[in-house]
C-alpha positions in Angstrom: 0.0 0.0 -0.1 1.0 3.6 -0.8 2.6 5.3 2.3 3.2 8.7 1.1 0.8 11.4 1.7 -1.2 13.3 -0.9 -2.4 16.7 -0.9 -5.6 17.3 -3.0 -5.6 21.1 -3.9 -9.2 22.5 -4.7 -9.1 26.3 -6.1 -12.4 27.6 -6.4 -14.1 31.0 -7.3 -17.8 31.4 -6.5 -18.8 27.7 -7.1 -21.7 27.7 -4.6 -22.6 24.3 -3.6 -20.3 22.7 -6.0 -17.3 23.4 -3.6 -19.0 21.5 -0.8 -20.1 18.6 -3.1 -16.5 18.2 -4.2 -15.0 18.4 -0.9 -17.3 15.9 0.4 -17.1 13.7 -2.7 -13.2 13.4 -2.1 -13.6 12.8 1.6 -16.3 10.1 1.1 -15.0 8.4 -2.1 -11.3 8.2 -1.5 -9.8 5.0 0.0 -6.1 6.3 -0.2 -4.6 5.9 3.4 -3.1 9.4 3.9 -4.2 12.6 2.3 -5.3 16.2 3.1 -7.4 18.7 1.2 -6.4 22.1 0.7 -9.4 24.6 -0.5 -8.2 27.9 -1.9 -11.0 30.2 -2.0 -10.0 32.5 -5.0 -11.7 35.8 -4.0 -15.2 34.1 -3.3 -18.0 36.6 -2.5 -20.9 33.8 -2.6 -20.6 32.2 1.0 -19.7 28.9 -0.8 -16.8 28.4 1.9 -19.3 28.7 5.0 -19.5 24.9 5.5 -15.7 25.0 6.0 -15.7 28.0 8.4 -18.8 26.9 10.5 -17.3 23.4 11.6 -14.0 21.9 11.7 -13.6 19.1 9.0 -10.4 16.9 9.7 -7.8 17.1 7.1 -9.5 20.0 5.2 -7.5 23.4 5.2 -9.0 26.7 3.9 -7.0 29.4 2.4 -9.1 32.4 1.9 -7.8 34.9 -0.6 -9.2 38.5 -0.4 -9.3 39.1 -4.1 -9.1 36.6 -7.1 -5.7 36.0 -8.4 -6.6 33.5 -11.1 -5.7 29.6 -11.8 -2.0 29.6 -11.9 -1.5 31.6 -8.7 -4.3 30.2 -6.7 -3.0 26.7 -7.5 0.5 27.7 -6.3 -0.8 28.9 -3.1 -2.6 25.7 -2.4 0.6 24.0 -3.2 2.9 26.2 -0.9 0.3 25.3 1.9 0.4 21.6 1.1 2.1 19.1 3.5 1.9 16.2 1.4 4.7 14.5 -0.7 2.3 14.2 -3.7 0.0 16.9 -5.0 -3.0 16.8 -7.2 -4.9 19.7 -8.4 -8.8 19.4 -9.2 -11.6 21.4 -10.0 -14.2 22.6 -7.4 -16.9 20.6 -9.4 -15.6 17.2 -9.5 -16.3 14.1 -7.5 -14.1 10.8 -7.6 -15.6 8.0 -9.6 -13.4 5.3 -8.2 -12.2 5.2 -4.8 -8.8 4.3 -5.8 -8.1 7.5 -7.8 -5.1 8.8 -5.7 -3.7 5.3 -5.6 -3.7 5.2 -9.3 -2.1 8.6 -9.5 0.6 7.5 -7.0 1.4 4.3 -9.2 1.9 6.6 -12.1 4.1 9.2 -10.3 6.1 6.4 -8.9 7.0 5.1 -12.5 10.6 6.3 -13.7 10.6 9.6 -15.7 6.9 10.3 -15.2 6.7 14.0 -14.1 2.8 14.6 -14.3 -0.2 12.1 -14.2 -3.7 12.1 -14.8 -6.8 10.0 -15.1 -9.9 9.7 -17.4 -12.6 12.1 -16.7 -16.1 11.1 -17.0 -19.1 13.6 -17.3 -20.6 13.8 -14.0 -24.2 14.4 -15.9 -23.5 11.5 -18.4 -21.2 9.0 -16.9 -20.9 6.9 -19.9 -19.5 10.1 -21.7 -15.4 9.8 -20.8 -12.7 12.3 -21.6 -9.5 10.7 -22.1 -6.4 12.3 -23.8 -6.3 16.1 -23.2 -4.8 17.9 -26.1 -4.4 21.0 -28.3 -7.1 21.7 -30.9 -5.7 24.5 -32.8 -3.2 27.4 -33.3 -5.3 29.4 -30.4 -4.4 26.6 -28.2 -7.8 25.7 -27.7 -8.1 22.6 -25.6 -9.9 19.3 -26.8 -10.1 15.7 -26.1 -9.1 12.8 -28.1 -9.8 9.1 -27.5 -6.6 6.7 -26.9 -6.1 3.7 -29.1 -6.4 1.7 -26.1 -8.9 2.5 -23.3 -7.6 0.0 -20.8 -3.9 0.8 -20.7 -1.7 3.6 -19.1 -0.3 5.9 -21.8 1.9 9.0 -22.4 0.1 12.0 -23.5 0.7 15.4 -24.9 -1.1 17.5 -22.1 -2.1 17.1 -18.5 -5.6 19.0 -17.8 -5.9 21.3 -14.8 -8.7 19.3 -14.0 -6.6 16.3 -12.6 -3.0 17.4 -12.5 -1.0 15.1 -10.3 2.9 15.7 -9.5 5.3 15.3 -6.8 5.7 18.2 -4.6 9.5 18.0 -5.0 9.2 18.3 -9.0 6.5 21.1 -8.4 8.8 23.1 -6.1 12.0 22.5 -8.1 10.2 23.6 -11.5 8.5 26.7 -10.1 4.8 25.4 -10.3 2.4 27.3 -12.6 3.5 30.2 -14.3 2.4 33.0 -12.4 3.3 35.7 -15.0 0.2 34.3 -16.7 -3.1 36.2 -16.7 -6.1 35.2 -14.6 -7.3 32.1 -16.8 -6.4 30.0 -19.9 -3.9 27.6 -21.0 -1.9 27.5 -17.8 -2.1 23.7 -17.8 -0.8 23.5 -21.1 2.1 25.9 -20.4 3.3 23.9 -17.4 2.7 20.3 -19.1 4.7 21.5 -22.3 7.4 23.1 -19.9 8.0 19.9 -17.9 8.0 17.7 -21.0 10.6 20.0 -22.7 12.4 19.6 -19.3 12.6 15.8 -20.1 9.5 14.7 -17.9 6.9 12.7 -19.4 3.1 13.0 -19.0 1.0 9.9 -18.2 -2.9 9.3 -18.2 -4.2 6.2 -16.7 -7.8 5.0 -17.8 -7.9 2.5 -14.8 -9.5 5.0 -12.5 -11.7 8.3 -13.0 -12.7 11.5 -11.4 -15.9 12.7 -12.8 -16.3 16.6 -13.8 -19.5 18.6 -14.3 -19.5 20.3 -17.7 -23.1 21.7 -17.5 -22.7 24.0 -14.4 -22.3 27.7 -15.3 -18.9 29.1 -15.5 -18.4 31.6 -12.5 -16.0 34.0 -14.1 -15.9 36.1 -17.2 -13.3 35.1 -19.9 -11.4 38.1 -21.3 -10.0 37.4 -24.7 -7.3 40.0 -23.9 -5.9 37.9 -21.1 -6.3 34.7 -22.8 -4.2 35.9 -25.9 -1.8 37.1 -23.4 -1.2 33.7 -22.2 -1.3 32.1 -25.6 1.3 34.3 -26.8 3.4 34.2 -23.7 3.4 30.3 -23.9 4.4 30.0 -27.6 7.1 32.5 -27.3 8.5 30.6 -24.4 8.0 27.0 -25.5 7.3 26.5 -28.9 10.0 26.6 -31.8 10.4 29.9 -33.5 8.5 28.6 -36.7 5.4 27.4 -34.7 5.4 30.5 -32.4 5.3 32.5 -35.6 2.2 30.6 -36.8 0.3 31.2 -33.5 1.3 35.0 -33.5 0.0 35.2 -37.1 -3.3 33.4 -36.2 -3.9 35.8 -33.1 -2.8 38.9 -35.2 -5.5 37.9 -37.7 -8.1 37.2 -35.2 -7.7 40.0 -32.7 -4.9 42.2 -34.0 -5.1 44.7 -31.1 -4.6 42.1 -28.5 -1.7 40.6 -30.4 -0.1 44.0 -30.9 -0.5 45.1 -27.2 0.8 41.7 -25.8 3.8 41.4 -28.1 4.8 44.9 -27.3 4.4 44.1 -23.6 6.3 40.8 -23.8 9.3 42.4 -25.7 9.9 44.8 -23.1 9.3 42.8 -20.1 12.8 42.1 -18.9 11.5 39.4 -16.1 9.7 37.7 -18.9 12.8 37.7 -21.3 15.1 36.3 -18.5 12.9 33.7 -17.5 12.8 32.7 -21.2 16.6 32.5 -21.3 16.6 30.4 -18.4 14.2 27.9 -19.4 15.9 27.5 -22.7 19.1 26.4 -20.8 16.9 23.7 -19.0 15.3 22.1 -21.9 16.4 18.7 -23.0 13.8 18.1 -25.8 12.9 20.4 -28.6 9.3 21.2 -29.5 9.9 19.5 -33.0 10.4 16.2 -31.0 7.2 17.1 -28.9 5.2 17.2 -32.3 6.8 13.9 -33.7 6.3 12.2 -30.6 2.6 13.0 -30.4 1.8 12.7 -34.0 -1.8 11.8 -34.3 -2.7 13.3 -31.0 -2.2 16.9 -31.6 -5.0 18.1 -33.9 -3.1 21.4 -33.9 -0.2 20.0 -36.1 -2.4 18.4 -38.4 
């Protein structure tokens, strides 16, 4: 049996009763011997954390942020507070489908060279609909899901979704966690997945356990294309090859020219970003071309 502690990190922004359902779902549907839950209330104003404030729930810690800081920073704050040797980030509208879900993540992360691990993700509303391989749809880095060739076998994948992102705390700390230079929402899981892959770590998905996700609940925050485009361009300028970064930049310029112009100007004079880019380039052991070749057929973006 596994002996290392897991920290289940749940960032949440105004999720209403979904947050309670997620916390209680993890507590009631997990058979892993040692785990804690860290809830990061990301500027919540809807009283969704009252159930945690009214009574003490063992092994559940609440971090309340006065204002929303967004997906990357909220996850990092949860990881900083976590005491487990293993971390898993899940959304605040998810319920474990299989009680052994943390054990399955543990088994993957114990494998040589696996940096990040995930599971299959059924729809809570339609359990027979299951999402498997998280990947990149197009030049706007839009996420999508692909069916694997084998739905019964653990396999290497191109991206790990933030909806179920397992990693050791040691590796998370060593690699700096999610990029806090990204703006509030959008592509932060792709950025970290690809960054780790280019550093030499593989990404793994097991279909042998599942954690279900609600796709029908209403989004609790506004999406700003200016922020998303910033995240897209920051990611490709750091992690893509020059050729492919130029393809993405051209697509964004065509679709939303003002966003592209503003972001490119900002990034080109951002000394902190440029220094980070240079440091990362010195740490990469794999090229973006190797990434495209290695996941041929699993990356619609490249087809």
